[in-house]
C-alpha positions in Angstrom: 34.0 113.1 -75.6 33.2 114.2 -79.2 35.4 117.1 -80.4 35.0 119.3 -83.5 38.6 119.1 -84.7 38.5 120.9 -88.1 36.6 123.7 -89.7 37.3 124.9 -93.3 35.6 127.2 -95.7 37.0 125.7 -98.9 34.0 123.8 -100.1 31.4 124.5 -102.8 28.1 126.0 -101.4 25.7 123.1 -101.8 22.2 122.4 -100.4 20.1 119.3 -100.7 23.0 117.4 -102.2 23.7 113.7 -101.6 27.1 112.2 -100.8 28.9 108.9 -100.2 32.4 108.0 -98.9 34.3 105.5 -101.0 37.8 104.6 -100.0 39.4 107.9 -98.9 37.2 110.2 -100.9 33.8 111.7 -100.5 31.7 112.1 -103.7 29.0 114.8 -103.5 26.4 114.8 -106.2 24.1 117.6 -107.2 22.3 119.9 -104.9 21.5 123.5 -105.5 22.4 127.1 -104.6 19.8 129.8 -104.3 21.2 131.9 -107.1 21.4 129.2 -109.7 18.9 128.2 -112.4 17.4 124.8 -112.1 15.0 124.9 -115.0 17.8 124.1 -117.4 18.7 120.4 -118.0 22.5 120.0 -117.7 24.8 117.2 -116.4 24.9 116.8 -112.7 27.8 118.4 -110.7 30.1 116.0 -108.9 32.5 117.3 -106.2 35.2 115.2 -104.6 36.7 115.7 -101.2 40.0 114.0 -100.3 39.5 113.2 -96.6 43.2 113.1 -96.0 44.1 116.5 -97.4 40.6 118.0 -96.9 40.8 119.5 -100.5 37.8 119.7 -102.8 37.8 119.3 -106.6 35.1 119.4 -109.2 35.1 116.6 -111.8 35.4 117.7 -115.4 32.3 116.5 -117.3 33.2 117.4 -120.9 32.9 113.7 -122.0 29.6 113.1 -120.2 26.5 112.8 -122.2 22.8 112.7 -121.2 21.0 110.3 -120.9 23.8 108.2 -119.4 24.5 111.0 -117.0 21.8 112.3 -114.6 20.7 115.8 -115.0 21.6 118.4 -112.3 19.1 117.8 -109.4 18.3 118.0 -105.7 16.4 115.8 -103.2 17.9 112.6 -104.6 19.5 109.7 -102.8 23.0 108.2 -103.2 24.3 104.9 -101.7 27.6 103.0 -102.0 27.7 99.4 -103.1 30.8 97.5 -104.1 32.9 100.6 -104.7 30.4 102.4 -106.9 27.8 105.1 -106.2 24.1 104.5 -107.0 22.0 107.5 -107.5 18.2 107.5 -107.6 15.3 110.0 -107.8 15.5 113.7 -107.2 14.3 116.6 -109.3 15.1 120.0 -110.8 12.6 122.8 -111.0 10.8 121.2 -113.9 10.7 117.4 -113.5 11.4 114.6 -111.0 13.1 111.4 -112.0 12.9 107.7 -111.3 15.9 106.4 -113.3 18.8 104.6 -111.7 22.3 105.8 -112.4 25.7 104.2 -111.4 28.9 106.2 -111.0 32.2 104.3 -111.2 34.7 106.1 -109.0 37.7 104.5 -110.7 36.8 105.5 -114.3 34.8 108.6 -113.3 32.1 107.6 -115.7 28.3 107.2 -115.5 26.0 104.3 -116.6 22.2 104.1 -116.7 21.6 100.4 -116.4 18.4 98.7 -117.6 16.1 97.9 -114.7 13.1 95.6 -114.5 10.2 95.0 -112.0 8.0 97.5 -110.3 9.9 100.8 -110.5 8.9 103.5 -108.0 7.3 106.6 -109.3 9.4 109.8 -109.7 10.0 111.6 -106.4 12.3 113.6 -104.3 12.9 113.8 -100.5 12.9 110.0 -100.2 15.7 108.1 -98.5 17.7 105.0 -99.5 19.9 102.5 -97.6 21.8 99.3 -98.6 21.5 96.0 -96.7 23.2 93.1 -98.4 22.7 93.3 -102.2 19.6 95.4 -101.9 19.0 99.2 -101.9 15.8 99.9 -100.0 14.0 103.2 -100.7 11.3 104.7 -98.4 8.9 107.7 -98.6 9.5 110.9 -100.4 7.2 113.5 -102.2 5.5 112.5 -105.4 5.2 115.8 -107.3 2.9 114.5 -110.0 0.3 113.5 -107.3 1.1 116.3 -104.8 1.3 113.8 -102.1 3.7 112.2 -99.6 4.7 108.5 -99.8 5.0 105.7 -97.2 5.9 103.2 -99.9 8.8 100.8 -99.5 10.7 99.5 -102.5 13.9 97.7 -103.0 16.2 96.9 -105.9 18.6 94.1 -106.2 21.8 95.9 -107.2 23.2 92.8 -108.9 20.2 91.9 -111.0 18.7 95.5 -111.2 15.3 94.1 -110.3 12.8 96.5 -108.5 10.0 95.3 -106.3 7.4 96.8 -104.1 7.7 95.4 -100.5 4.6 94.4 -98.5 5.5 94.6 -94.8 4.1 93.6 -91.4 3.7 96.0 -88.5 2.7 99.7 -88.4 4.2 101.7 -91.3 5.9 105.0 -90.6 3.6 107.8 -91.6 3.8 109.5 -95.0 6.8 111.8 -95.1 9.7 113.3 -97.0 13.2 114.5 -96.0 13.6 111.9 -93.3 16.6 109.7 -92.6 16.8 106.0 -93.3 19.9 104.5 -91.7 21.0 100.9 -91.6 22.4 99.2 -88.5 23.1 95.6 -89.3 20.0 94.2 -91.0 17.7 96.9 -89.5 17.0 100.3 -91.1 16.0 103.2 -88.9 13.5 105.9 -90.0 13.6 109.2 -88.1 12.0 112.5 -88.7 10.8 114.0 -91.9 8.0 116.3 -92.9 4.4 115.0 -93.0 0.9 116.5 -93.3 -2.0 116.5 -90.9 -4.2 114.9 -93.7 -1.8 112.0 -94.1 -0.7 111.5 -97.7 -2.1 114.7 -99.3 -0.1 117.9 -99.1 -2.5 120.5 -97.6 0.4 122.7 -96.2 -0.5 121.5 -92.7 2.9 120.3 -91.8 3.6 117.8 -89.1 7.0 116.5 -87.7 7.1 113.1 -86.2 9.8 112.2 -83.7 8.9 108.6 -83.2 11.6 106.2 -84.2 10.7 103.2 -86.4 12.9 100.5 -87.9 12.5 97.9 -90.6 13.6 94.4 -89.8 14.7 93.4 -93.3 14.9 89.7 -92.3 11.2 89.6 -91.3 10.1 92.5 -93.5 8.4 94.0 -90.4 8.2 97.6 -89.1 9.0 97.8 -85.4 8.5 100.9 -83.2 10.7 100.6 -80.1 9.6 102.0 -76.7 12.2 104.7 -76.7 13.2 106.6 -73.6 15.6 109.4 -72.6 16.0 112.8 -74.3 14.1 112.3 -77.5 14.9 114.8 -80.3 12.3 117.3 -81.5 10.7 116.3 -84.8 12.5 117.7 -87.8 13.3 117.3 -91.5 16.3 117.7 -93.7 18.6 116.5 -90.9 21.5 114.1 -91.2 22.1 110.6 -89.6 25.1 108.4 -89.3 26.2 105.3 -87.3 29.1 104.9 -84.9 29.6 101.7 -82.8 26.1 100.4 -83.7 24.5 103.6 -82.4 22.4 106.0 -84.4 23.3 109.7 -84.4 21.1 112.6 -85.6 22.4 116.1 -86.4 20.7 119.4 -87.3 17.5 119.8 -89.4 14.5 122.2 -89.4 11.1 122.4 -87.9 8.7 124.9 -89.6 6.2 124.8 -86.8 8.8 126.5 -84.6 10.7 128.1 -87.5 13.8 126.6 -86.0 17.0 125.3 -87.5 19.0 122.9 -85.2 22.7 122.1 -84.7 22.2 119.6 -81.9 23.6 116.1 -81.9 21.6 113.2 -80.5 22.5 109.5 -80.1 20.2 106.5 -80.0 21.4 103.2 -78.5 19.3 100.3 -79.9 20.2 97.8 -77.1 18.7 100.1 -74.4 16.2 102.0 -76.6 17.7 105.2 -75.1 18.1 108.6 -76.6 20.6 111.1 -75.2 21.8 114.5 -76.3 25.6 114.5 -77.0 27.6 117.4 -75.7 30.4 118.3 -78.1 33.7 120.2 -77.5 36.5 121.6 -79.6 37.6 125.0 -81.0 36.2 124.4 -84.5 32.5 124.0 -83.9 29.8 123.3 -83.6 28.4 124.3 -87.0 25.7 126.9 -87.0 22.1 125.6 -87.0 21.3 124.3 -90.5 19.4 121.8 -92.7 20.0 120.0 -95.9 23.6 119.3 -95.2 25.4 116.1 -95.9 27.3 113.8 -93.5 29.7 111.0 -94.2 31.3 108.9 -91.4 34.3 106.7 -91.4 35.5 105.0 -88.2 35.4 107.6 -85.5 35.4 110.7 -87.8 32.4 112.4 -89.2 32.6 114.8 -92.2 29.8 117.4 -92.3 29.5 119.9 -95.2 27.1 122.3 -96.9 23.5 123.0 -96.0 21.5 126.2 -95.5 20.4 128.4 -92.6 19.0 131.9 -92.0 21.4 134.7 -92.7 21.3 137.0 -89.6 22.1 140.0 -91.8 18.9 139.5 -93.8 16.4 138.7 -91.1 15.1 142.3 -90.8 14.7 142.7 -94.6 12.9 139.6 -95.6 9.9 138.0 -94.0 10.0 135.1 -96.4 12.3 132.4 -95.0 13.6 131.3 -98.5 14.7 134.9 -99.2 16.8 135.1 -96.1 18.7 131.8 -96.3 22.4 131.5 -96.8 24.0 128.5 -98.4 27.1 127.0 -96.8 30.4 125.8 -98.4 32.0 125.0 -95.1 33.3 121.6 -93.9 33.4 120.4 -90.3 35.1 117.2 -88.9 33.8 115.7 -85.7 36.0 113.2 -83.9 33.8 111.0 -81.8 36.8 109.3 -80.0 39.8 111.7 -80.2 43.2 110.4 -79.3 45.4 112.0 -76.7 47.5 113.4 -79.5 44.5 115.1 -81.1 43.3 116.5 -77.7 46.8 117.8 -77.1 47.0 119.5 -80.5 43.6 121.1 -79.9 44.8 122.4 -76.6 47.9 124.0 -78.1 45.8 125.8 -80.7 43.2 126.9 -78.3 45.6 128.4 -75.8 48.0 129.7 -78.5 51.0 127.9 -77.0 54.5 127.9 -78.4 55.0 124.7 -80.4 58.3 125.5 -82.1 60.1 122.9 -80.0 57.8 120.0 -80.9 58.6 117.3 -83.4 58.2 118.1 -87.1 55.2 115.8 -87.6 53.3 117.4 -84.6 54.1 120.9 -85.9 52.8 119.8 -89.4 49.5 118.7 -87.9 49.1 121.9 -85.9 49.9 124.1 -88.9 47.5 122.0 -91.1 44.6 122.6 -88.7 45.4 126.3 -88.3 45.5 126.9 -92.1 42.2 125.1 -92.9 39.9 127.9 -91.6 41.6 130.5 -93.9 41.2 128.4 -97.1 38.5 129.1 -99.7 37.2 127.1 -102.6 37.8 127.8 -106.3 36.3 125.9 -109.2 
């Protein structure tokens, strides 16, 4: 039974950021807040979460210099490969980008390596995934053409060679803000925003809930005959993998003007979807979109995103004017130990734990204190 075991408010409010977990730290790159100016070109912000202490820090960037450093952006993708973070695409309010950047988590420095081959056009809202030595990139929104993409590219992260990939099978439809999640040598596409016209953005949004995966060995798109409780189509949701199962959380569907905080699980071996019921005293998070999720073993770290502010609903008819950006962090334990369940029970029922061993008391106090913490730059 999945339990929300931690909630803390000590993070930086971030929306449409991208993050990866490397060793015991989560590195969160870019994103935006509603009150900030994104017409100014400035070095990207990098926040670091220590997953053991649950403390955030912002990296100092006094020694960073553009163009080796990406400019502050949103709608980009970040993947981890051999202990480094690879960032591609994204935009600010002026321009989109198609340069590749590499962040070394040991030296905390950026590099913009030379790339060759057929480089994808600048875009945001695409998604990327690593299989073997390759980073695959699918879809997105090409601002210069005002159109969605269904292109598949990959880059060899050793040689830095880009190529456009011709595939077999039925391609996923044109879309942006979908998820693209690897399980073994397959990469699963779910959700995203499309348009009734296909590639051209006519403001007639569509939300596909058909699951498609790319077999990277055959370079073939396959659409399984899914069954069970299939999630509603959505965009700006999150995806992660646990025990070779695909999990989907949250997102937004404009046709229903609905934000989600549901958790769904897809099992490839049975082609079955099911809705996951969660427990715990620290969640679930409020419905939201454009959050980030990083998973390690049986623990999932969810942070940031945006959702309607209930205090503004009656004053603003425009959705963008009534959104609130989140700086909270939630931890979901998909396979909690008996110790964890016991600690949660002590906290929930406010039991006296003064007689317990020191290490247990420390864990209880640690969880209690998290919710009261706040982030400071």
